[in-house]
DSSP file (Angstrom, degrees, kcal/mol; ACC not computed):
  #  RESIDUE AA STRUCTURE BP1 BP2  ACC     N-H-->O    O-->H-N    N-H-->O    O-->H-N    TCO  KAPPA ALPHA  PHI   PSI    X-CA   Y-CA   Z-CA
    1    1 A M              0   0    0      0, 0.0     2,-0.3     0, 0.0    27,-0.1   0.000 360.0 360.0 360.0 136.0  -60.3  -69.9 -144.8
    2    2 A M        -     0   0    0     25,-1.1    25,-0.3     2,-0.0     2,-0.2  -0.620 360.0-168.9 -82.4 141.7  -57.8  -71.8 -146.9
    3    3 A N    >   -     0   0    0     -2,-0.3     3,-2.0    26,-0.0     4,-0.4  -0.676  40.0 -84.8-123.9-178.6  -58.1  -75.6 -146.8
    4    4 A K  G >  S+     0   0    0      1,-0.3     3,-1.7    -2,-0.2    -2,-0.0   0.829 122.2  61.9 -57.5 -35.0  -56.1  -78.6 -147.9
    5    5 A S  G 3  S+     0   0    0      1,-0.3    -1,-0.3     0, 0.0    -3,-0.0   0.701  96.1  62.1 -68.2 -16.4  -57.4  -78.5 -151.4
    6    6 A D  G <  S+     0   0    0     -3,-2.0    -1,-0.3     2,-0.0    -2,-0.2   0.589  82.3 102.5 -81.8 -11.0  -55.9  -75.0 -151.8
    7    7 A A  S <  S-     0   0    0     -3,-1.7     4,-0.0    -4,-0.4    23,-0.0  -0.472  79.9-112.3 -73.9 141.6  -52.4  -76.3 -151.3
    8    8 A P        -     0   0    0      0, 0.0     3,-0.1     0, 0.0    -1,-0.1  -0.282  28.3-110.9 -65.7 161.5  -50.2  -76.8 -154.4
    9    9 A E  S    S+     0   0    0      1,-0.2     2,-0.4     0, 0.0    -2,-0.1   0.915 103.3  26.0 -61.6 -43.9  -49.4  -80.3 -155.3
   10   10 A K  S    S+     0   0    0     23,-0.0     2,-0.3     0, 0.0    -1,-0.2  -0.983  72.6 146.8-125.4 132.5  -45.7  -79.9 -154.4
   11   11 A Y        -     0   0    0     -2,-0.4    22,-0.2    -3,-0.1     3,-0.1  -0.977  39.4-144.8-155.6 155.4  -44.3  -77.5 -151.9
   12   12 A D  S    S-     0   0    0     20,-2.2    85,-3.4    -2,-0.3     2,-0.3   0.786  76.5 -35.3 -91.6 -32.5  -41.4  -77.4 -149.4
   13   13 A G  E     -AB  32  96A   0     19,-1.9    19,-2.5    83,-0.3     2,-0.3  -0.943  53.6-131.6-168.4-173.7  -43.1  -75.4 -146.7
   14   14 A F  E     -AB  31  95A   0     81,-2.5    81,-2.4    -2,-0.3     2,-0.3  -0.991  10.9-132.9-157.3 152.6  -45.5  -72.7 -145.8
   15   15 A Y  E     -AB  30  94A   0     15,-2.4    15,-2.4    -2,-0.3     2,-0.4  -0.772  27.3-159.4 -95.9 150.1  -45.9  -69.6 -143.7
   16   16 A F  E     +AB  29  93A   0     77,-2.4    77,-2.2    -2,-0.3    13,-0.2  -0.995  12.7 179.9-139.2 134.8  -49.2  -69.3 -141.8
   17   17 A L  E     -A   28   0A   0     11,-2.1    11,-3.4    -2,-0.4    75,-0.1  -0.970  35.8-105.4-127.3 142.4  -50.9  -66.3 -140.3
   18   18 A P  E     -A   27   0A   0      0, 0.0     2,-0.4     0, 0.0     9,-0.3  -0.413  36.1-114.8 -66.6 142.9  -54.2  -66.2 -138.4
   19   19 A I        -     0   0    0      7,-2.2     2,-1.0    -2,-0.1     7,-0.3  -0.661  22.8-149.7 -75.8 128.1  -57.1  -64.9 -140.3
   20   20 A I        +     0   0    0     -2,-0.4     2,-0.3     5,-0.1     5,-0.1  -0.790  51.5 116.4-104.8  90.7  -58.3  -61.7 -138.6
   21   21 A D  B >   -F   24   0B   0     -2,-1.0     3,-0.9     3,-0.6    -2,-0.1  -0.945  61.0-139.8-157.0 129.7  -62.0  -61.6 -139.4
   22   22 A D  T 3  S+     0   0    0     -2,-0.3    -1,-0.1     1,-0.2     3,-0.0   0.781 106.3  44.8 -63.8 -26.2  -64.9  -61.8 -137.0
   23   23 A E  T 3  S+     0   0    0     -3,-0.1     2,-0.4     1,-0.0    -1,-0.2   0.529 113.2  52.1 -95.9  -7.0  -66.9  -64.1 -139.3
   24   24 A E  B <   -F   21   0B   0     -3,-0.9    -3,-0.6     2,-0.0     2,-0.4  -0.970  58.8-168.5-135.0 145.4  -64.0  -66.4 -140.2
   25   25 A E        +     0   0    0     -2,-0.4     2,-0.3    -5,-0.1    -5,-0.1  -0.978  44.7  58.5-131.7 145.2  -61.5  -68.5 -138.2
   26   26 A G  S    S-     0   0    0     -2,-0.4    -7,-2.2    -7,-0.3     2,-0.3  -0.979  76.5 -56.4 140.6-151.6  -58.4  -70.3 -139.3
   27   27 A F  E     -A   18   0A   0     -2,-0.3   -25,-1.1   -25,-0.3     2,-0.5  -0.931  26.5-132.8-132.3 151.8  -55.1  -69.5 -141.1
   28   28 A D  E     -A   17   0A   0    -11,-3.4   -11,-2.1    -2,-0.3     2,-0.4  -0.937  31.4-153.0-100.5 124.7  -54.0  -67.9 -144.3
   29   29 A F  E     -A   16   0A   0     -2,-0.5     2,-0.5   -13,-0.2   -13,-0.2  -0.826  14.9-167.7-105.8 137.6  -51.3  -70.1 -145.8
   30   30 A K  E     -A   15   0A   0    -15,-2.4   -15,-2.4    -2,-0.4     2,-0.2  -0.938  18.2-156.1-122.1 104.6  -48.5  -68.9 -148.1
   31   31 A Y  E     +A   14   0A   0     -2,-0.5     2,-0.3   -17,-0.2   -17,-0.3  -0.494  15.5 178.0 -82.8 149.1  -46.8  -72.0 -149.7
   32   32 A F  E     -A   13   0A   0    -19,-2.5   -20,-2.2    -2,-0.2   -19,-1.9  -0.976  23.7-143.8-146.5 160.2  -43.2  -71.9 -151.0
   33   33 A S        -     0   0    0     -2,-0.3     2,-0.4   -22,-0.2     8,-0.0  -0.980  30.7-117.3-121.3 139.4  -40.5  -74.0 -152.6
   34   34 A V        -     0   0    0     -2,-0.4     5,-0.1     1,-0.1    68,-0.0  -0.636  27.6-173.8 -76.4 126.6  -36.9  -73.6 -151.8
   35   35 A T        +     0   0    0     -2,-0.4    -1,-0.1     2,-0.0     3,-0.1   0.144  31.4 137.7-111.4  19.1  -35.1  -72.5 -154.9
   36   36 A E    >   -     0   0    0      1,-0.1     3,-1.9     2,-0.1     2,-0.1  -0.303  66.7 -93.3 -63.7 148.8  -31.5  -72.6 -153.6
   37   37 A K  T 3  S+     0   0    0      1,-0.3    -1,-0.1     3,-0.0     3,-0.1  -0.411 112.4   9.6 -61.6 136.6  -28.9  -74.1 -155.9
   38   38 A N  T 3  S+     0   0    0      1,-0.2    -1,-0.3    -2,-0.1     2,-0.2   0.668  89.7 165.5  64.6  19.7  -28.5  -77.8 -155.2
   39   39 A A    <   -     0   0    0     -3,-1.9     2,-0.5     1,-0.1    -1,-0.2  -0.460  31.1-138.7 -67.1 134.5  -31.5  -77.7 -152.9
   40   40 A S        -     0   0    0     -2,-0.2    61,-0.4     1,-0.1    62,-0.1  -0.830  19.2-175.5 -95.0 129.5  -32.7  -81.2 -152.0
   41   41 A H        +     0   0    0     -2,-0.5    -1,-0.1    58,-0.1   -30,-0.1   0.366  52.8 106.5-103.5   2.9  -36.5  -81.6 -152.0
   42   42 A E  S    S-     0   0    0      1,-0.1    58,-0.6     2,-0.0    -2,-0.1  -0.711  76.9-115.9 -85.4 128.7  -36.4  -85.2 -150.8
   43   43 A P  B     -G   99   0C   0      0, 0.0    56,-0.3     0, 0.0     3,-0.3  -0.308  11.1-143.9 -63.1 144.9  -37.4  -85.6 -147.2
   44   44 A I  S    S+     0   0    0     54,-2.6     2,-0.6     1,-0.3    55,-0.1   0.930  92.5  29.7 -73.2 -47.2  -34.8  -86.9 -144.8
   45   45 A E        +     0   0    0     53,-0.4     7,-1.1     7,-0.1     2,-0.7  -0.912  66.9 171.7-120.2 106.0  -37.3  -88.9 -142.7
   46   46 A N  B     +C   51   0A   0     -2,-0.6     5,-0.2    -3,-0.3     2,-0.2  -0.936  16.7 169.4-112.5 107.1  -40.2  -90.3 -144.6
   47   47 A T        -     0   0    0      3,-2.7     3,-0.3    -2,-0.7    -2,-0.0  -0.522  52.8 -96.9-108.9 177.0  -42.1  -92.7 -142.3
   48   48 A K  S    S+     0   0    0      1,-0.2     3,-0.1    -2,-0.2    -1,-0.0   0.783 126.5  52.4 -62.6 -26.2  -45.5  -94.3 -142.5
   49   49 A L  S    S-     0   0    0      1,-0.3     2,-0.3    27,-0.0    -1,-0.2   0.757 123.2 -86.9 -82.7 -25.7  -46.8  -91.5 -140.4
   50   50 A G        -     0   0    0     -3,-0.3    -3,-2.7    27,-0.1    -1,-0.3  -0.934  53.7 -46.4 148.6-171.6  -45.4  -88.7 -142.6
   51   51 A D  E     -CD  46  76A   0     25,-1.1    25,-2.7    -2,-0.3     2,-0.4  -0.495  54.2-106.8 -90.2 162.4  -42.4  -86.6 -143.3
   52   52 A K  E     - D   0  75A   0     -7,-1.1    46,-3.3    46,-0.3     2,-0.3  -0.738  39.9-167.5 -89.2 140.2  -40.3  -84.7 -140.7
   53   53 A Y  E     -ED  97  74A   0     21,-2.7    21,-1.9    -2,-0.4     2,-0.4  -0.939  24.3-130.1-129.1 148.0  -40.7  -80.9 -140.6
   54   54 A H  E     -ED  96  73A   0     42,-3.2    42,-2.1    -2,-0.3     2,-0.4  -0.827  34.2-165.3 -87.1 135.9  -38.9  -78.0 -139.1
   55   55 A I  E     -ED  95  72A   0     17,-2.9    17,-2.3    -2,-0.4     2,-0.5  -0.992  14.8-172.5-131.2 132.8  -41.6  -75.9 -137.2
   56   56 A C  E     -ED  94  71A   0     38,-2.7    38,-1.7    -2,-0.4     2,-0.5  -0.992   8.1-165.9-123.0 124.1  -41.3  -72.3 -135.9
   57   57 A L  E     -ED  93  70A   0     13,-3.1    12,-2.2    -2,-0.5    13,-1.8  -0.937   5.7-176.5-112.6 132.2  -44.1  -70.9 -133.8
   58   58 A L  E     -ED  92  68A   0     34,-3.9    34,-1.9    -2,-0.5     2,-0.3  -0.819   4.1-170.0-116.9 160.1  -44.5  -67.2 -133.1
   59   59 A K  E     -ED  91  67A   0      8,-2.8     8,-2.7    -2,-0.3     2,-0.5  -0.899  28.2-101.7-142.5 172.2  -47.0  -65.4 -130.9
   60   60 A T  E     - D   0  66A   0     30,-0.7     4,-0.0    -2,-0.3     8,-0.0  -0.865  38.0-135.0 -99.6 130.0  -48.2  -62.0 -130.0
   61   61 A S    >   -     0   0    0      4,-3.7     3,-2.0    -2,-0.5     6,-0.0  -0.169  30.1 -97.8 -76.1 173.6  -47.0  -60.6 -126.7
   62   62 A K  T 3  S+     0   0    0      1,-0.3    -1,-0.1     2,-0.1    -2,-0.0   0.774 128.4  56.3 -61.5 -26.3  -49.1  -58.8 -124.1
   63   63 A M  T 3  S-     0   0    0      2,-0.1    -1,-0.3     3,-0.0    -2,-0.1   0.275 122.9-109.9 -89.0  10.8  -47.8  -55.5 -125.6
   64   64 A N  S <  S+     0   0    0     -3,-2.0    -2,-0.1     1,-0.2    -4,-0.0   0.772  76.7 131.5  66.6  29.3  -49.2  -56.7 -129.0
   65   65 A N        -     0   0    0      1,-0.0    -4,-3.7    56,-0.0    -1,-0.2  -0.808  66.4 -97.6-106.9 151.7  -45.7  -57.3 -130.5
   66   66 A P  E     -D   60   0A   0      0, 0.0     2,-0.4     0, 0.0    -6,-0.2  -0.426  45.7-173.9 -66.1 144.5  -44.5  -60.4 -132.3
   67   67 A E  E     -D   59   0A   0     -8,-2.7    -8,-2.8    -2,-0.1     2,-0.2  -0.999  28.2-113.2-144.7 136.1  -42.6  -62.8 -130.0
   68   68 A F  E     +D   58   0A   0     -2,-0.4   -10,-0.2   -10,-0.2     3,-0.1  -0.513  33.3 175.2 -67.6 132.2  -40.7  -66.0 -130.7
   69   69 A D  E     -     0   0A   0    -12,-2.2     2,-0.3     1,-0.3   -11,-0.2   0.834  50.9 -49.7-102.7 -61.0  -42.4  -68.9 -129.0
   70   70 A C  E     -D   57   0A   0    -13,-1.8   -13,-3.1     2,-0.0     2,-0.3  -0.987  35.7-143.8-168.3 165.4  -40.5  -72.0 -130.0
   71   71 A S  E     +D   56   0A   0     -2,-0.3     2,-0.3   -15,-0.2   -15,-0.2  -0.992  31.7 145.1-138.6 146.1  -39.0  -74.1 -132.8
   72   72 A F  E     -D   55   0A   0    -17,-2.3   -17,-2.9    -2,-0.3     2,-0.4  -0.956  41.0-107.0-163.7 175.5  -38.9  -77.9 -133.1
   73   73 A E  E     +D   54   0A   0     -2,-0.3     2,-0.3   -19,-0.2   -19,-0.2  -0.920  35.9 169.0-116.4 145.2  -39.0  -80.8 -135.4
   74   74 A A  E     -D   53   0A   0    -21,-1.9   -21,-2.7    -2,-0.4     2,-0.6  -0.994  37.0-118.1-152.5 151.2  -41.9  -83.2 -135.8
   75   75 A I  E     -D   52   0A   0     -2,-0.3     2,-0.4   -23,-0.3   -23,-0.2  -0.833  39.9-176.2 -89.6 122.8  -43.1  -86.0 -138.0
   76   76 A L  E     -D   51   0A   0    -25,-2.7   -25,-1.1    -2,-0.6    -2,-0.0  -0.980  29.7-170.5-127.5 130.7  -46.4  -84.9 -139.5
   77   77 A G  S    S+     0   0    0     -2,-0.4    -1,-0.1     1,-0.3   -27,-0.1   0.765  96.3  20.4 -81.2 -29.2  -48.8  -86.8 -141.8
   78   78 A D     >  +     0   0    0      1,-0.1     4,-2.5   -27,-0.1    -1,-0.3  -0.724  66.0 179.3-142.9  86.1  -50.8  -83.6 -142.4
   79   79 A P  H  > S+     0   0    0      0, 0.0     4,-2.1     0, 0.0     5,-0.2   0.862  86.3  50.9 -61.0 -36.0  -48.9  -80.4 -141.7
   80   80 A V  H  > S+     0   0    0      2,-0.2     4,-2.6     1,-0.2     5,-0.2   0.929 111.3  48.3 -66.1 -44.0  -51.8  -78.1 -142.7
   81   81 A G  H  > S+     0   0    0      2,-0.2     4,-1.5     1,-0.2    -1,-0.2   0.892 108.6  55.0 -61.3 -40.1  -54.2  -80.1 -140.5
   82   82 A Y  H  < S+     0   0    0     -4,-2.5     3,-0.3     1,-0.2     4,-0.2   0.936 111.4  43.5 -57.7 -48.0  -51.6  -79.8 -137.6
   83   83 A I  H >< S+     0   0    0     -4,-2.1     3,-2.3     1,-0.2    -2,-0.2   0.893 107.0  59.6 -67.6 -39.6  -51.6  -76.0 -138.0
   84   84 A M  H >< S+     0   0    0     -4,-2.6     3,-1.5     1,-0.3    -1,-0.2   0.818  96.8  62.8 -59.5 -29.0  -55.4  -75.8 -138.3
   85   85 A N  T 3< S+     0   0    0     -4,-1.5    -1,-0.3    -3,-0.3    -2,-0.2   0.632  95.5  61.2 -69.6 -11.8  -55.6  -77.5 -134.9
   86   86 A L  T X  S+     0   0    0     -3,-2.3     3,-2.0    -4,-0.2     5,-0.4   0.374  74.4 134.4 -93.6   3.4  -53.8  -74.4 -133.5
   87   87 A T  T <  S+     0   0    0     -3,-1.5   -60,-0.1     1,-0.3    -3,-0.0  -0.269  71.0  20.1 -54.4 134.2  -56.6  -72.1 -134.6
   88   88 A G  T 3  S+     0   0    0    -62,-0.2    -1,-0.3     3,-0.1    -2,-0.1   0.401  96.1  99.6  87.4  -2.1  -57.6  -69.6 -131.8
   89   89 A H  S <  S-     0   0    0     -3,-2.0    -2,-0.1     2,-0.1    -1,-0.0   0.373  91.2-118.6 -98.5   4.0  -54.3  -70.0 -129.9
   90   90 A G        +     0   0    0      1,-0.2   -30,-0.7    -4,-0.2     2,-0.3   0.771  67.0 133.6  70.0  27.2  -52.7  -66.8 -131.3
   91   91 A V  E     + E   0  59A   0     -5,-0.4     2,-0.3   -32,-0.2    -1,-0.2  -0.750  23.6 164.5-109.1 158.2  -49.8  -68.5 -133.0
   92   92 A Y  E     + E   0  58A   0    -34,-1.9   -34,-3.9    -2,-0.3     2,-0.3  -0.925  18.6 108.7-154.6 173.7  -48.3  -68.0 -136.5
   93   93 A G  E     -BE  16  57A   0    -77,-2.2   -77,-2.4    -2,-0.3     2,-0.3  -0.975  54.1 -58.2 157.1-141.9  -45.0  -69.0 -138.1
   94   94 A A  E     -BE  15  56A   0    -38,-1.7   -38,-2.7    -2,-0.3     2,-0.4  -0.986  23.4-163.0-148.3 152.4  -43.5  -71.3 -140.7
   95   95 A I  E     -BE  14  55A   0    -81,-2.4   -81,-2.5    -2,-0.3     2,-0.4  -0.997  11.0-179.2-134.5 137.6  -43.1  -75.0 -141.5
   96   96 A I  E     -BE  13  54A   0    -42,-2.1   -42,-3.2    -2,-0.4   -83,-0.3  -0.998  33.7-110.2-138.9 138.1  -40.6  -76.5 -143.9
   97   97 A R  E     - E   0  53A   0    -85,-3.4     2,-0.5    -2,-0.4   -44,-0.3  -0.415  40.0-114.0 -63.0 133.8  -40.1  -80.2 -144.8
   98   98 A K        +     0   0    0    -46,-3.3   -54,-2.6   -53,-0.1   -53,-0.4  -0.611  51.9 153.8 -77.7 121.6  -36.8  -81.5 -143.4
   99   99 A T  B  >  -G   43   0C   0     -2,-0.5     4,-0.6   -56,-0.3     3,-0.2  -0.702  61.6 -84.9-131.4-176.5  -34.4  -82.3 -146.2
  100  100 A K  T  4 S+     0   0    0    -58,-0.6   -59,-0.1    -2,-0.2     3,-0.1   0.799 130.0  31.5 -63.8 -27.7  -30.6  -82.5 -146.6
  101  101 A T  T  > S+     0   0    0    -61,-0.4     4,-1.0     1,-0.1     3,-0.5   0.465  96.6  85.6-110.0  -3.6  -30.5  -78.7 -147.4
  102  102 A S  H  > S+     0   0    0     -3,-0.2     4,-2.9     1,-0.2     5,-0.2   0.768  75.4  71.2 -73.5 -24.1  -33.5  -77.4 -145.3
  103  103 A G  H  X S+     0   0    0     -4,-0.6     4,-2.5     1,-0.2    -1,-0.2   0.899  98.9  48.2 -58.7 -41.8  -31.5  -77.0 -142.1
  104  104 A K  H  > S+     0   0    0     -3,-0.5     4,-2.3     2,-0.2    -1,-0.2   0.929 112.5  48.4 -64.7 -45.4  -29.6  -74.1 -143.5
  105  105 A W  H  X S+     0   0    0     -4,-1.0     4,-2.4     1,-0.2    -2,-0.2   0.929 113.7  47.2 -59.0 -46.0  -32.8  -72.4 -144.7
  106  106 A F  H  X S+     0   0    0     -4,-2.9     4,-2.8     2,-0.2    -2,-0.2   0.898 110.9  50.1 -67.3 -41.5  -34.5  -72.9 -141.4
  107  107 A E  H  X S+     0   0    0     -4,-2.5     4,-2.5    -5,-0.2    -1,-0.2   0.901 112.0  48.7 -63.2 -40.3  -31.6  -71.6 -139.3
  108  108 A T  H  X S+     0   0    0     -4,-2.3     4,-2.7     2,-0.2    -2,-0.2   0.913 111.1  50.6 -64.1 -42.3  -31.4  -68.5 -141.5
  109  109 A Y  H  X S+     0   0    0     -4,-2.4     4,-2.7     2,-0.2     5,-0.2   0.941 112.0  46.8 -59.8 -48.9  -35.1  -68.0 -141.1
  110  110 A L  H  X S+     0   0    0     -4,-2.8     4,-2.5     2,-0.2     5,-0.2   0.921 113.0  49.2 -60.4 -45.4  -34.9  -68.3 -137.3
  111  111 A T  H  X S+     0   0    0     -4,-2.5     4,-2.3     1,-0.2    -1,-0.2   0.934 114.1  45.4 -59.6 -47.7  -31.9  -66.0 -137.1
  112  112 A N  H  X S+     0   0    0     -4,-2.7     4,-2.5     2,-0.2    -2,-0.2   0.907 113.8  47.7 -64.3 -43.6  -33.7  -63.4 -139.3
  113  113 A I  H  X S+     0   0    0     -4,-2.7     4,-2.0     1,-0.2    -1,-0.2   0.903 114.1  46.7 -67.5 -40.7  -37.0  -63.6 -137.4
  114  114 A K  H  X S+     0   0    0     -4,-2.5     4,-2.4    -5,-0.2    -1,-0.2   0.892 112.6  50.6 -67.3 -38.9  -35.3  -63.3 -134.0
  115  115 A L  H  X S+     0   0    0     -4,-2.3     4,-2.7    -5,-0.2    -2,-0.2   0.916 110.0  49.7 -65.0 -43.4  -33.2  -60.4 -135.2
  116  116 A R  H  X S+     0   0    0     -4,-2.5     4,-2.2     1,-0.2    -1,-0.2   0.908 112.4  47.9 -61.1 -41.7  -36.2  -58.5 -136.6
  117  117 A M  H  X S+     0   0    0     -4,-2.0     4,-2.2     2,-0.2    -2,-0.2   0.897 112.0  49.2 -67.1 -40.3  -38.1  -59.0 -133.3
  118  118 A Y  H  X S+     0   0    0     -4,-2.4     4,-2.6     2,-0.2     5,-0.2   0.930 111.4  49.4 -63.4 -45.3  -35.1  -57.9 -131.3
  119  119 A N  H  X S+     0   0    0     -4,-2.7     4,-2.5     1,-0.2    -2,-0.2   0.893 111.3  49.5 -61.5 -39.9  -34.7  -54.8 -133.4
  120  120 A K  H  X S+     0   0    0     -4,-2.2     4,-2.6     2,-0.2    -1,-0.2   0.901 111.0  49.8 -65.2 -40.4  -38.4  -54.0 -133.1
  121  121 A K  H  X S+     0   0    0     -4,-2.2     4,-2.2     2,-0.2    -2,-0.2   0.924 113.0  45.9 -64.8 -44.8  -38.2  -54.4 -129.3
  122  122 A V  H  X S+     0   0    0     -4,-2.6     4,-2.7     2,-0.2    -2,-0.2   0.912 112.3  51.4 -64.9 -42.4  -35.1  -52.1 -129.1
  123  123 A T  H  X S+     0   0    0     -4,-2.5     4,-2.4     1,-0.2    -2,-0.2   0.929 111.2  47.4 -60.6 -45.8  -36.8  -49.5 -131.4
  124  124 A N  H  X S+     0   0    0     -4,-2.6     4,-2.1     1,-0.2    -1,-0.2   0.887 111.9  51.0 -62.3 -39.0  -39.9  -49.5 -129.2
  125  125 A M  H  X S+     0   0    0     -4,-2.2     4,-2.4     2,-0.2    -2,-0.2   0.923 111.3  47.3 -64.5 -44.2  -37.8  -49.1 -126.1
  126  126 A L  H  X S+     0   0    0     -4,-2.7     4,-2.9     1,-0.2     5,-0.2   0.892 110.6  51.9 -65.6 -39.1  -35.9  -46.2 -127.5
  127  127 A K  H  X S+     0   0    0     -4,-2.4     4,-2.5     2,-0.2    -1,-0.2   0.904 110.3  49.7 -61.6 -40.9  -39.1  -44.5 -128.7
  128  128 A S  H  X S+     0   0    0     -4,-2.1     4,-2.3     2,-0.2    -2,-0.2   0.920 112.3  46.6 -64.2 -44.7  -40.5  -44.9 -125.1
  129  129 A I  H  X S+     0   0    0     -4,-2.4     4,-2.4     2,-0.2    -2,-0.2   0.926 114.2  47.5 -64.1 -45.0  -37.3  -43.4 -123.6
  130  130 A L  H  X S+     0   0    0     -4,-2.9     4,-2.5     1,-0.2    -2,-0.2   0.895 110.6  52.5 -63.3 -39.3  -37.3  -40.5 -126.0
  131  131 A G  H  X S+     0   0    0     -4,-2.5     4,-2.2    -5,-0.2    -1,-0.2   0.911 110.1  48.3 -62.3 -42.3  -41.0  -39.9 -125.4
  132  132 A D  H  X S+     0   0    0     -4,-2.3     4,-2.2     2,-0.2    -2,-0.2   0.906 111.2  50.6 -63.6 -42.2  -40.4  -39.8 -121.6
  133  133 A K  H  X S+     0   0    0     -4,-2.4     4,-1.7     2,-0.2    -2,-0.2   0.910 110.8  48.6 -62.9 -42.5  -37.5  -37.4 -122.2
  134  134 A I  H  X S+     0   0    0     -4,-2.5     4,-0.6     1,-0.2    -1,-0.2   0.905 112.0  48.9 -64.3 -41.4  -39.6  -35.1 -124.3
  135  135 A N  H >< S+     0   0    0     -4,-2.2     3,-0.7     1,-0.2    -1,-0.2   0.865 109.7  52.9 -66.4 -35.6  -42.4  -35.1 -121.8
  136  136 A E  H 3< S+     0   0    0     -4,-2.2    -1,-0.2     1,-0.2    -2,-0.2   0.837 105.5  54.3 -67.0 -33.9  -40.0  -34.3 -119.0
  137  137 A S  H 3<        0   0    0     -4,-1.7    -1,-0.2     1,-0.2    -2,-0.2   0.610 360.0 360.0 -79.9 -10.3  -38.6  -31.3 -120.8
  138  138 A K    <<        0   0    0     -3,-0.7    -1,-0.2    -4,-0.6    -2,-0.1   0.475 360.0 360.0 -79.9 360.0  -42.0  -29.7 -121.3
C-alpha cells in the first residue's frame, strides 16, 4: 500500500485505483504535474484547512463496468488521507489541486472519462445484440 511518504514533494494531482490483493487494502496512487503551457501551479483557495481540489469519483457497476459516480470540489488538508478513508468502498478516480488553469484540465478529464464509459457501454450493448442475433440464427 502506498502511503503519504511515497508522495512526491510537489504534485498537482493524482489518480487512485484500489489495490486488488487479498492480503492488502488501500489504493495505488499515480501522482502527476500538469505540464500545459502557462499552467498555474498556485492554488486558487489556500485556507488554513488546506487547498481546494477538483475530485472525480468512479465506481464499478453491478455488471462490473466502470461507471461515473460524481465530481465535486472540496477543501482538503490531506488529499491522500481523504482518499484512504474511502478504502473498501469500491471507488477510484482522480484529484487535482484547483488553480487558475486546472478547471480546463479537469473538464477535459471528465469529458474523456465519460465518453470512454459511454463508448464501452454501447460496445457491450452491441456485442450483446449481435450475440443474441447469432444465437437466434442457429
